[in-house]
Predicted model as a PDB file, atoms N, CA, C, CB and O in Angstrom, pLDDT in the B-factor column:
MODEL        1                                                                  
ATOM      1  N   GLU A   1     137.307 154.483 180.415  1.00 56.00           N  
ATOM      2  CA  GLU A   1     136.977 154.146 179.046  1.00 56.00           C  
ATOM      3  C   GLU A   1     135.742 153.249 179.038  1.00 56.00           C  
ATOM      4  CB  GLU A   1     138.172 153.456 178.342  1.00 56.00           C  
ATOM      5  O   GLU A   1     135.771 152.134 179.561  1.00 56.00           O  
ATOM      6  N   ASN A   2     134.667 153.740 178.446  1.00 67.00           N  
ATOM      7  CA  ASN A   2     133.408 152.979 178.384  1.00 67.00           C  
ATOM      8  C   ASN A   2     133.383 152.050 177.183  1.00 67.00           C  
ATOM      9  CB  ASN A   2     132.207 153.928 178.327  1.00 67.00           C  
ATOM     10  O   ASN A   2     133.866 152.396 176.105  1.00 67.00           O  
ATOM     11  N   ILE A   3     132.827 150.889 177.377  1.00 81.00           N  
ATOM     12  CA  ILE A   3     132.689 149.934 176.281  1.00 81.00           C  
ATOM     13  C   ILE A   3     131.583 150.394 175.332  1.00 81.00           C  
ATOM     14  CB  ILE A   3     132.387 148.512 176.825  1.00 81.00           C  
ATOM     15  O   ILE A   3     131.728 150.326 174.111  1.00 81.00           O  
ATOM     16  N   MET A   4     130.472 150.866 175.915  1.00 81.00           N  
ATOM     17  CA  MET A   4     129.336 151.341 175.120  1.00 81.00           C  
ATOM     18  C   MET A   4     128.941 152.730 175.610  1.00 81.00           C  
ATOM     19  CB  MET A   4     128.126 150.353 175.213  1.00 81.00           C  
ATOM     20  O   MET A   4     129.092 153.053 176.788  1.00 81.00           O  
ATOM     21  N   SER A   5     128.439 153.535 174.698  1.00 88.00           N  
ATOM     22  CA  SER A   5     127.951 154.852 175.094  1.00 88.00           C  
ATOM     23  C   SER A   5     126.589 154.694 175.773  1.00 88.00           C  
ATOM     24  CB  SER A   5     127.852 155.806 173.863  1.00 88.00           C  
ATOM     25  O   SER A   5     125.959 153.639 175.692  1.00 88.00           O  
ATOM     26  N   SER A   6     126.153 155.744 176.434  1.00 88.00           N  
ATOM     27  CA  SER A   6     124.844 155.713 177.099  1.00 88.00           C  
ATOM     28  C   SER A   6     123.724 155.486 176.089  1.00 88.00           C  
ATOM     29  CB  SER A   6     124.600 157.022 177.870  1.00 88.00           C  
ATOM     30  O   SER A   6     122.752 154.788 176.378  1.00 88.00           O  
ATOM     31  N   GLU A   7     123.865 156.076 174.909  1.00 90.00           N  
ATOM     32  CA  GLU A   7     122.839 155.905 173.871  1.00 90.00           C  
ATOM     33  C   GLU A   7     122.772 154.444 173.412  1.00 90.00           C  
ATOM     34  CB  GLU A   7     123.131 156.832 172.662  1.00 90.00           C  
ATOM     35  O   GLU A   7     121.683 153.903 173.223  1.00 90.00           O  
ATOM     36  N   GLN A   8     123.921 153.816 173.237  1.00 91.00           N  
ATOM     37  CA  GLN A   8     123.951 152.411 172.832  1.00 91.00           C  
ATOM     38  C   GLN A   8     123.374 151.512 173.920  1.00 91.00           C  
ATOM     39  CB  GLN A   8     125.382 151.983 172.502  1.00 91.00           C  
ATOM     40  O   GLN A   8     122.640 150.569 173.627  1.00 91.00           O  
ATOM     41  N   LEU A   9     123.708 151.806 175.180  1.00 92.00           N  
ATOM     42  CA  LEU A   9     123.154 151.022 176.289  1.00 92.00           C  
ATOM     43  C   LEU A   9     121.640 151.186 176.355  1.00 92.00           C  
ATOM     44  CB  LEU A   9     123.794 151.444 177.628  1.00 92.00           C  
ATOM     45  O   LEU A   9     120.916 150.216 176.579  1.00 92.00           O  
ATOM     46  N   SER A  10     121.165 152.398 176.163  1.00 93.00           N  
ATOM     47  CA  SER A  10     119.731 152.659 176.183  1.00 93.00           C  
ATOM     48  C   SER A  10     119.021 151.871 175.085  1.00 93.00           C  
ATOM     49  CB  SER A  10     119.458 154.159 176.022  1.00 93.00           C  
ATOM     50  O   SER A  10     117.996 151.234 175.330  1.00 93.00           O  
ATOM     51  N   THR A  11     119.569 151.920 173.882  1.00 94.00           N  
ATOM     52  CA  THR A  11     118.975 151.198 172.751  1.00 94.00           C  
ATOM     53  C   THR A  11     119.004 149.692 172.982  1.00 94.00           C  
ATOM     54  CB  THR A  11     119.710 151.541 171.450  1.00 94.00           C  
ATOM     55  O   THR A  11     118.028 148.999 172.695  1.00 94.00           O  
ATOM     56  N   THR A  12     120.113 149.186 173.496  1.00 94.00           N  
ATOM     57  CA  THR A  12     120.241 147.754 173.766  1.00 94.00           C  
ATOM     58  C   THR A  12     119.224 147.295 174.802  1.00 94.00           C  
ATOM     59  CB  THR A  12     121.655 147.425 174.241  1.00 94.00           C  
ATOM     60  O   THR A  12     118.589 146.254 174.629  1.00 94.00           O  
ATOM     61  N   CYS A  13     119.064 148.060 175.876  1.00 95.00           N  
ATOM     62  CA  CYS A  13     118.097 147.707 176.917  1.00 95.00           C  
ATOM     63  C   CYS A  13     116.674 147.766 176.385  1.00 95.00           C  
ATOM     64  CB  CYS A  13     118.244 148.638 178.120  1.00 95.00           C  
ATOM     65  O   CYS A  13     115.845 146.925 176.734  1.00 95.00           O  
ATOM     66  N   PHE A  14     116.383 148.761 175.538  1.00 96.00           N  
ATOM     67  CA  PHE A  14     115.042 148.877 174.952  1.00 96.00           C  
ATOM     68  C   PHE A  14     114.726 147.676 174.071  1.00 96.00           C  
ATOM     69  CB  PHE A  14     114.921 150.172 174.137  1.00 96.00           C  
ATOM     70  O   PHE A  14     113.643 147.100 174.171  1.00 96.00           O  
ATOM     71  N   ILE A  15     115.664 147.296 173.209  1.00 97.00           N  
ATOM     72  CA  ILE A  15     115.457 146.137 172.336  1.00 97.00           C  
ATOM     73  C   ILE A  15     115.333 144.868 173.166  1.00 97.00           C  
ATOM     74  CB  ILE A  15     116.614 146.001 171.322  1.00 97.00           C  
ATOM     75  O   ILE A  15     114.506 144.007 172.864  1.00 97.00           O  
ATOM     76  N   ALA A  16     116.145 144.745 174.209  1.00 96.00           N  
ATOM     77  CA  ALA A  16     116.066 143.568 175.084  1.00 96.00           C  
ATOM     78  C   ALA A  16     114.706 143.488 175.768  1.00 96.00           C  
ATOM     79  CB  ALA A  16     117.184 143.604 176.141  1.00 96.00           C  
ATOM     80  O   ALA A  16     114.192 142.391 175.988  1.00 96.00           O  
ATOM     81  N   SER A  17     114.116 144.631 176.106  1.00 97.00           N  
ATOM     82  CA  SER A  17     112.790 144.606 176.737  1.00 97.00           C  
ATOM     83  C   SER A  17     111.731 144.104 175.756  1.00 97.00           C  
ATOM     84  CB  SER A  17     112.410 146.010 177.253  1.00 97.00           C  
ATOM     85  O   SER A  17     110.835 143.354 176.143  1.00 97.00           O  
ATOM     86  N   LEU A  18     111.829 144.513 174.494  1.00 96.00           N  
ATOM     87  CA  LEU A  18     110.888 144.032 173.479  1.00 96.00           C  
ATOM     88  C   LEU A  18     111.073 142.533 173.233  1.00 96.00           C  
ATOM     89  CB  LEU A  18     111.069 144.813 172.162  1.00 96.00           C  
ATOM     90  O   LEU A  18     110.097 141.799 173.073  1.00 96.00           O  
ATOM     91  N   VAL A  19     112.318 142.090 173.204  1.00 96.00           N  
ATOM     92  CA  VAL A  19     112.606 140.665 173.031  1.00 96.00           C  
ATOM     93  C   VAL A  19     112.060 139.878 174.217  1.00 96.00           C  
ATOM     94  CB  VAL A  19     114.128 140.425 172.876  1.00 96.00           C  
ATOM     95  O   VAL A  19     111.557 138.767 174.048  1.00 96.00           O  
ATOM     96  N   SER A  20     112.157 140.447 175.411  1.00 96.00           N  
ATOM     97  CA  SER A  20     111.644 139.791 176.612  1.00 96.00           C  
ATOM     98  C   SER A  20     110.146 139.534 176.498  1.00 96.00           C  
ATOM     99  CB  SER A  20     111.939 140.640 177.852  1.00 96.00           C  
ATOM    100  O   SER A  20     109.665 138.464 176.869  1.00 96.00           O  
ATOM    101  N   VAL A  21     109.420 140.504 175.990  1.00 95.00           N  
ATOM    102  CA  VAL A  21     107.974 140.333 175.815  1.00 95.00           C  
ATOM    103  C   VAL A  21     107.695 139.239 174.793  1.00 95.00           C  
ATOM    104  CB  VAL A  21     107.312 141.660 175.374  1.00 95.00           C  
ATOM    105  O   VAL A  21     106.830 138.391 175.013  1.00 95.00           O  
ATOM    106  N   ALA A  22     108.422 139.251 173.674  1.00 96.00           N  
ATOM    107  CA  ALA A  22     108.228 138.231 172.636  1.00 96.00           C  
ATOM    108  C   ALA A  22     108.562 136.834 173.155  1.00 96.00           C  
ATOM    109  CB  ALA A  22     109.090 138.551 171.410  1.00 96.00           C  
ATOM    110  O   ALA A  22     107.832 135.879 172.887  1.00 96.00           O  
ATOM    111  N   VAL A  23     109.658 136.714 173.894  1.00 94.00           N  
ATOM    112  CA  VAL A  23     110.050 135.408 174.450  1.00 94.00           C  
ATOM    113  C   VAL A  23     109.039 134.954 175.496  1.00 94.00           C  
ATOM    114  CB  VAL A  23     111.468 135.479 175.073  1.00 94.00           C  
ATOM    115  O   VAL A  23     108.756 133.761 175.608  1.00 94.00           O  
ATOM    116  N   SER A  24     108.498 135.887 176.254  1.00 93.00           N  
ATOM    117  CA  SER A  24     107.490 135.553 177.249  1.00 93.00           C  
ATOM    118  C   SER A  24     106.241 134.960 176.579  1.00 93.00           C  
ATOM    119  CB  SER A  24     107.117 136.803 178.071  1.00 93.00           C  
ATOM    120  O   SER A  24     105.708 133.945 177.028  1.00 93.00           O  
ATOM    121  N   ILE A  25     105.792 135.597 175.514  1.00 92.00           N  
ATOM    122  CA  ILE A  25     104.612 135.099 174.788  1.00 92.00           C  
ATOM    123  C   ILE A  25     104.906 133.735 174.173  1.00 92.00           C  
ATOM    124  CB  ILE A  25     104.183 136.101 173.685  1.00 92.00           C  
ATOM    125  O   ILE A  25     104.080 132.825 174.248  1.00 92.00           O  
ATOM    126  N   ALA A  26     106.086 133.595 173.563  1.00 91.00           N  
ATOM    127  CA  ALA A  26     106.457 132.316 172.953  1.00 91.00           C  
ATOM    128  C   ALA A  26     106.539 131.211 173.998  1.00 91.00           C  
ATOM    129  CB  ALA A  26     107.796 132.442 172.219  1.00 91.00           C  
ATOM    130  O   ALA A  26     106.108 130.085 173.751  1.00 91.00           O  
ATOM    131  N   THR A  27     107.092 131.531 175.161  1.00 88.00           N  
ATOM    132  CA  THR A  27     107.185 130.545 176.247  1.00 88.00           C  
ATOM    133  C   THR A  27     105.800 130.113 176.690  1.00 88.00           C  
ATOM    134  CB  THR A  27     107.969 131.120 177.444  1.00 88.00           C  
ATOM    135  O   THR A  27     105.548 128.926 176.894  1.00 88.00           O  
ATOM    136  N   TRP A  28     104.912 131.066 176.836  1.00 86.00           N  
ATOM    137  CA  TRP A  28     103.550 130.758 177.280  1.00 86.00           C  
ATOM    138  C   TRP A  28     102.840 129.861 176.268  1.00 86.00           C  
ATOM    139  CB  TRP A  28     102.747 132.055 177.494  1.00 86.00           C  
ATOM    140  O   TRP A  28     102.139 128.922 176.645  1.00 86.00           O  
ATOM    141  N   VAL A  29     103.026 130.158 174.983  1.00 85.00           N  
ATOM    142  CA  VAL A  29     102.349 129.394 173.929  1.00 85.00           C  
ATOM    143  C   VAL A  29     102.940 127.993 173.781  1.00 85.00           C  
ATOM    144  CB  VAL A  29     102.439 130.139 172.594  1.00 85.00           C  
ATOM    145  O   VAL A  29     102.194 127.023 173.652  1.00 85.00           O  
ATOM    146  N   PHE A  30     104.256 127.877 173.799  1.00 86.00           N  
ATOM    147  CA  PHE A  30     104.884 126.597 173.475  1.00 86.00           C  
ATOM    148  C   PHE A  30     105.096 125.682 174.670  1.00 86.00           C  
ATOM    149  CB  PHE A  30     106.190 126.841 172.823  1.00 86.00           C  
ATOM    150  O   PHE A  30     105.205 124.471 174.479  1.00 86.00           O  
ATOM    151  N   ILE A  31     105.160 126.195 175.884  1.00 82.00           N  
ATOM    152  CA  ILE A  31     105.340 125.337 177.054  1.00 82.00           C  
ATOM    153  C   ILE A  31     103.991 124.953 177.652  1.00 82.00           C  
ATOM    154  CB  ILE A  31     106.208 126.040 178.111  1.00 82.00           C  
ATOM    155  O   ILE A  31     103.876 123.898 178.277  1.00 82.00           O  
ATOM    156  N   SER A  32     102.984 125.776 177.474  1.00 66.00           N  
ATOM    157  CA  SER A  32     101.681 125.535 178.093  1.00 66.00           C  
ATOM    158  C   SER A  32     101.046 124.184 177.782  1.00 66.00           C  
ATOM    159  CB  SER A  32     100.753 126.593 177.675  1.00 66.00           C  
ATOM    160  O   SER A  32     100.481 123.581 178.694  1.00 66.00           O  
ATOM    161  N   PRO A  33     101.102 123.670 176.556  1.00 71.00           N  
ATOM    162  CA  PRO A  33     100.443 122.381 176.304  1.00 71.00           C  
ATOM    163  C   PRO A  33     100.971 121.231 177.165  1.00 71.00           C  
ATOM    164  CB  PRO A  33     100.598 122.018 174.856  1.00 71.00           C  
ATOM    165  O   PRO A  33     100.202 120.356 177.563  1.00 71.00           O  
ATOM    166  N   GLU A  34     102.268 121.225 177.452  1.00 68.00           N  
ATOM    167  CA  GLU A  34     102.845 120.145 178.240  1.00 68.00           C  
ATOM    168  C   GLU A  34     102.526 120.292 179.728  1.00 68.00           C  
ATOM    169  CB  GLU A  34     104.349 120.098 178.033  1.00 68.00           C  
ATOM    170  O   GLU A  34     102.109 119.335 180.381  1.00 68.00           O  
ATOM    171  N   ASP A  35     102.725 121.488 180.249  1.00 76.00           N  
ATOM    172  CA  ASP A  35     102.500 121.758 181.669  1.00 76.00           C  
ATOM    173  C   ASP A  35     102.016 123.206 181.795  1.00 76.00           C  
ATOM    174  CB  ASP A  35     103.812 121.513 182.521  1.00 76.00           C  
ATOM    175  O   ASP A  35     102.827 124.116 181.968  1.00 76.00           O  
ATOM    176  N   PRO A  36     100.721 123.420 181.710  1.00 84.00           N  
ATOM    177  CA  PRO A  36     100.192 124.790 181.659  1.00 84.00           C  
ATOM    178  C   PRO A  36     100.612 125.672 182.834  1.00 84.00           C  
ATOM    179  CB  PRO A  36      98.701 124.741 181.602  1.00 84.00           C  
ATOM    180  O   PRO A  36     100.944 126.840 182.634  1.00 84.00           O  
ATOM    181  N   ALA A  37     100.603 125.139 184.043  1.00 87.00           N  
ATOM    182  CA  ALA A  37     100.943 125.966 185.206  1.00 87.00           C  
ATOM    183  C   ALA A  37     102.392 126.418 185.152  1.00 87.00           C  
ATOM    184  CB  ALA A  37     100.684 125.198 186.505  1.00 87.00           C  
ATOM    185  O   ALA A  37     102.694 127.585 185.403  1.00 87.00           O  
ATOM    186  N   HIS A  38     103.289 125.497 184.824  1.00 85.00           N  
ATOM    187  CA  HIS A  38     104.706 125.858 184.734  1.00 85.00           C  
ATOM    188  C   HIS A  38     104.939 126.855 183.604  1.00 85.00           C  
ATOM    189  CB  HIS A  38     105.571 124.604 184.519  1.00 85.00           C  
ATOM    190  O   HIS A  38     105.683 127.822 183.769  1.00 85.00           O  
ATOM    191  N   GLY A  39     104.312 126.623 182.467  1.00 84.00           N  
ATOM    192  CA  GLY A  39     104.462 127.519 181.319  1.00 84.00           C  
ATOM    193  C   GLY A  39     104.015 128.930 181.634  1.00 84.00           C  
ATOM    194  O   GLY A  39     104.681 129.894 181.257  1.00 84.00           O  
ATOM    195  N   GLU A  40     102.887 129.061 182.324  1.00 89.00           N  
ATOM    196  CA  GLU A  40     102.384 130.392 182.675  1.00 89.00           C  
ATOM    197  C   GLU A  40     103.309 131.092 183.658  1.00 89.00           C  
ATOM    198  CB  GLU A  40     100.978 130.293 183.266  1.00 89.00           C  
ATOM    199  O   GLU A  40     103.607 132.276 183.498  1.00 89.00           O  
ATOM    200  N   ARG A  41     103.762 130.373 184.668  1.00 91.00           N  
ATOM    201  CA  ARG A  41     104.664 130.989 185.661  1.00 91.00           C  
ATOM    202  C   ARG A  41     105.987 131.410 185.030  1.00 91.00           C  
ATOM    203  CB  ARG A  41     104.931 130.014 186.819  1.00 91.00           C  
ATOM    204  O   ARG A  41     106.489 132.501 185.301  1.00 91.00           O  
ATOM    205  N   PHE A  42     106.545 130.549 184.195  1.00 90.00           N  
ATOM    206  CA  PHE A  42     107.814 130.863 183.557  1.00 90.00           C  
ATOM    207  C   PHE A  42     107.661 132.040 182.593  1.00 90.00           C  
ATOM    208  CB  PHE A  42     108.355 129.634 182.818  1.00 90.00           C  
ATOM    209  O   PHE A  42     108.537 132.902 182.524  1.00 90.00           O  
ATOM    210  N   ALA A  43     106.563 132.079 181.856  1.00 90.00           N  
ATOM    211  CA  ALA A  43     106.304 133.187 180.935  1.00 90.00           C  
ATOM    212  C   ALA A  43     106.141 134.501 181.698  1.00 90.00           C  
ATOM    213  CB  ALA A  43     105.048 132.904 180.092  1.00 90.00           C  
ATOM    214  O   ALA A  43     106.636 135.537 181.255  1.00 90.00           O  
ATOM    215  N   LEU A  44     105.459 134.467 182.827  1.00 92.00           N  
ATOM    216  CA  LEU A  44     105.318 135.678 183.638  1.00 92.00           C  
ATOM    217  C   LEU A  44     106.670 136.133 184.171  1.00 92.00           C  
ATOM    218  CB  LEU A  44     104.344 135.437 184.803  1.00 92.00           C  
ATOM    219  O   LEU A  44     106.959 137.330 184.199  1.00 92.00           O  
ATOM    220  N   PHE A  45     107.495 135.189 184.590  1.00 93.00           N  
ATOM    221  CA  PHE A  45     108.826 135.528 185.078  1.00 93.00           C  
ATOM    222  C   PHE A  45     109.637 136.239 183.994  1.00 93.00           C  
ATOM    223  CB  PHE A  45     109.559 134.264 185.550  1.00 93.00           C  
ATOM    224  O   PHE A  45     110.274 137.259 184.256  1.00 93.00           O  
ATOM    225  N   ILE A  46     109.609 135.703 182.796  1.00 93.00           N  
ATOM    226  CA  ILE A  46     110.338 136.329 181.693  1.00 93.00           C  
ATOM    227  C   ILE A  46     109.730 137.694 181.363  1.00 93.00           C  
ATOM    228  CB  ILE A  46     110.322 135.415 180.443  1.00 93.00           C  
ATOM    229  O   ILE A  46     110.458 138.646 181.081  1.00 93.00           O  
ATOM    230  N   GLY A  47     108.405 137.790 181.398  1.00 92.00           N  
ATOM    231  CA  GLY A  47     107.726 139.044 181.101  1.00 92.00           C  
ATOM    232  C   GLY A  47     108.045 140.140 182.104  1.00 92.00           C  
ATOM    233  O   GLY A  47     107.967 141.323 181.775  1.00 92.00           O  
ATOM    234  N   LEU A  48     108.400 139.762 183.313  1.00 93.00           N  
ATOM    235  CA  LEU A  48     108.733 140.759 184.326  1.00 93.00           C  
ATOM    236  C   LEU A  48     110.095 141.412 184.084  1.00 93.00           C  
ATOM    237  CB  LEU A  48     108.711 140.120 185.698  1.00 93.00           C  
ATOM    238  O   LEU A  48     110.414 142.417 184.718  1.00 93.00           O  
ATOM    239  N   TRP A  49     110.891 140.864 183.189  1.00 93.00           N  
ATOM    240  CA  TRP A  49     112.161 141.492 182.859  1.00 93.00           C  
ATOM    241  C   TRP A  49     111.937 142.788 182.082  1.00 93.00           C  
ATOM    242  CB  TRP A  49     113.038 140.530 182.051  1.00 93.00           C  
ATOM    243  O   TRP A  49     112.736 143.718 182.188  1.00 93.00           O  
ATOM    244  N   ALA A  50     110.859 142.856 181.306  1.00 95.00           N  
ATOM    245  CA  ALA A  50     110.624 144.004 180.422  1.00 95.00           C  
ATOM    246  C   ALA A  50     110.601 145.343 181.170  1.00 95.00           C  
ATOM    247  CB  ALA A  50     109.313 143.817 179.683  1.00 95.00           C  
ATOM    248  O   ALA A  50     111.276 146.273 180.731  1.00 95.00           O  
ATOM    249  N   PRO A  51     109.855 145.488 182.281  1.00 95.00           N  
ATOM    250  CA  PRO A  51     109.862 146.788 182.960  1.00 95.00           C  
ATOM    251  C   PRO A  51     111.237 147.176 183.510  1.00 95.00           C  
ATOM    252  CB  PRO A  51     108.858 146.774 184.089  1.00 95.00           C  
ATOM    253  O   PRO A  51     111.598 148.353 183.510  1.00 95.00           O  
ATOM    254  N   THR A  52     111.996 146.196 183.974  1.00 95.00           N  
ATOM    255  CA  THR A  52     113.335 146.479 184.473  1.00 95.00           C  
ATOM    256  C   THR A  52     114.230 146.964 183.340  1.00 95.00           C  
ATOM    257  CB  THR A  52     113.940 145.233 185.137  1.00 95.00           C  
ATOM    258  O   THR A  52     114.967 147.938 183.498  1.00 95.00           O  
ATOM    259  N   LEU A  53     114.165 146.285 182.200  1.00 95.00           N  
ATOM    260  CA  LEU A  53     114.975 146.680 181.056  1.00 95.00           C  
ATOM    261  C   LEU A  53     114.536 148.041 180.516  1.00 95.00           C  
ATOM    262  CB  LEU A  53     114.889 145.622 179.955  1.00 95.00           C  
ATOM    263  O   LEU A  53     115.375 148.834 180.088  1.00 95.00           O  
ATOM    264  N   MET A  54     113.230 148.319 180.532  1.00 96.00           N  
ATOM    265  CA  MET A  54     112.739 149.644 180.110  1.00 96.00           C  
ATOM    266  C   MET A  54     113.256 150.728 181.064  1.00 96.00           C  
ATOM    267  CB  MET A  54     111.178 149.664 180.062  1.00 96.00           C  
ATOM    268  O   MET A  54     113.640 151.814 180.630  1.00 96.00           O  
ATOM    269  N   GLY A  55     113.263 150.423 182.359  1.00 95.00           N  
ATOM    270  CA  GLY A  55     113.789 151.372 183.334  1.00 95.00           C  
ATOM    271  C   GLY A  55     115.261 151.655 183.095  1.00 95.00           C  
ATOM    272  O   GLY A  55     115.699 152.802 183.191  1.00 95.00           O  
ATOM    273  N   LEU A  56     116.031 150.611 182.783  1.00 94.00           N  
ATOM    274  CA  LEU A  56     117.445 150.817 182.469  1.00 94.00           C  
ATOM    275  C   LEU A  56     117.611 151.632 181.187  1.00 94.00           C  
ATOM    276  CB  LEU A  56     118.162 149.467 182.333  1.00 94.00           C  
ATOM    277  O   LEU A  56     118.489 152.491 181.101  1.00 94.00           O  
ATOM    278  N   ALA A  57     116.764 151.359 180.192  1.00 95.00           N  
ATOM    279  CA  ALA A  57     116.825 152.131 178.943  1.00 95.00           C  
ATOM    280  C   ALA A  57     116.555 153.606 179.239  1.00 95.00           C  
ATOM    281  CB  ALA A  57     115.799 151.587 177.900  1.00 95.00           C  
ATOM    282  O   ALA A  57     117.231 154.486 178.706  1.00 95.00           O  
ATOM    283  N   ASN A  58     115.571 153.867 180.084  1.00 94.00           N  
ATOM    284  CA  ASN A  58     115.249 155.241 180.447  1.00 94.00           C  
ATOM    285  C   ASN A  58     116.400 155.886 181.232  1.00 94.00           C  
ATOM    286  CB  ASN A  58     113.951 155.283 181.271  1.00 94.00           C  
ATOM    287  O   ASN A  58     116.739 157.047 181.006  1.00 94.00           O  
ATOM    288  N   PHE A  59     116.984 155.132 182.140  1.00 93.00           N  
ATOM    289  CA  PHE A  59     118.110 155.639 182.933  1.00 93.00           C  
ATOM    290  C   PHE A  59     119.267 156.048 182.024  1.00 93.00           C  
ATOM    291  CB  PHE A  59     118.581 154.575 183.949  1.00 93.00           C  
ATOM    292  O   PHE A  59     119.829 157.133 182.172  1.00 93.00           O  
ATOM    293  N   TYR A  60     119.617 155.170 181.081  1.00 90.00           N  
ATOM    294  CA  TYR A  60     120.749 155.454 180.219  1.00 90.00           C  
ATOM    295  C   TYR A  60     120.425 156.538 179.178  1.00 90.00           C  
ATOM    296  CB  TYR A  60     121.195 154.178 179.524  1.00 90.00           C  
ATOM    297  O   TYR A  60     121.329 157.234 178.716  1.00 90.00           O  
ATOM    298  N   SER A  61     119.147 156.688 178.805  1.00 90.00           N  
ATOM    299  CA  SER A  61     118.807 157.741 177.838  1.00 90.00           C  
ATOM    300  C   SER A  61     118.888 159.118 178.480  1.00 90.00           C  
ATOM    301  CB  SER A  61     117.400 157.513 177.264  1.00 90.00           C  
ATOM    302  O   SER A  61     119.147 160.104 177.791  1.00 90.00           O  
ATOM    303  N   ASN A  62     118.670 159.200 179.792  1.00 87.00           N  
ATOM    304  CA  ASN A  62     118.733 160.481 180.500  1.00 87.00           C  
ATOM    305  C   ASN A  62     120.129 160.824 181.005  1.00 87.00           C  
ATOM    306  CB  ASN A  62     117.779 160.466 181.659  1.00 87.00           C  
ATOM    307  O   ASN A  62     120.367 161.934 181.481  1.00 87.00           O  
ATOM    308  N   ARG A  63     121.032 159.889 180.903  1.00 79.00           N  
ATOM    309  CA  ARG A  63     122.390 160.062 181.411  1.00 79.00           C  
ATOM    310  C   ARG A  63     123.268 160.695 180.327  1.00 79.00           C  
ATOM    311  CB  ARG A  63     122.983 158.699 181.873  1.00 79.00           C  
ATOM    312  O   ARG A  63     123.170 160.339 179.153  1.00 79.00           O  
ATOM    313  N   GLU A  64     124.097 161.603 180.718  1.00 60.00           N  
ATOM    314  CA  GLU A  64     124.974 162.243 179.718  1.00 60.00           C  
ATOM    315  C   GLU A  64     126.415 162.008 180.025  1.00 60.00           C  
ATOM    316  CB  GLU A  64     124.714 163.729 179.641  1.00 60.00           C  
ATOM    317  O   GLU A  64     127.286 162.473 179.290  1.00 60.00           O  
TER     318      GLU A  64                                                      
ENDMDL                                                                          
END                                                                             
């Protein structure tokens, strides 16, 4: 018994990837004034989640 269907998982992962990009940009903008190097590294780390989440969205969209 699945909690979510493949289509729901795909949509959730896709939305999470878009949110990851938005949070990455927000982190870069709002943390940078205090400590620019840390803000940039942390924003890049968050931004790297997007391709993984997109890959999961693609995996679940192709799964039946």
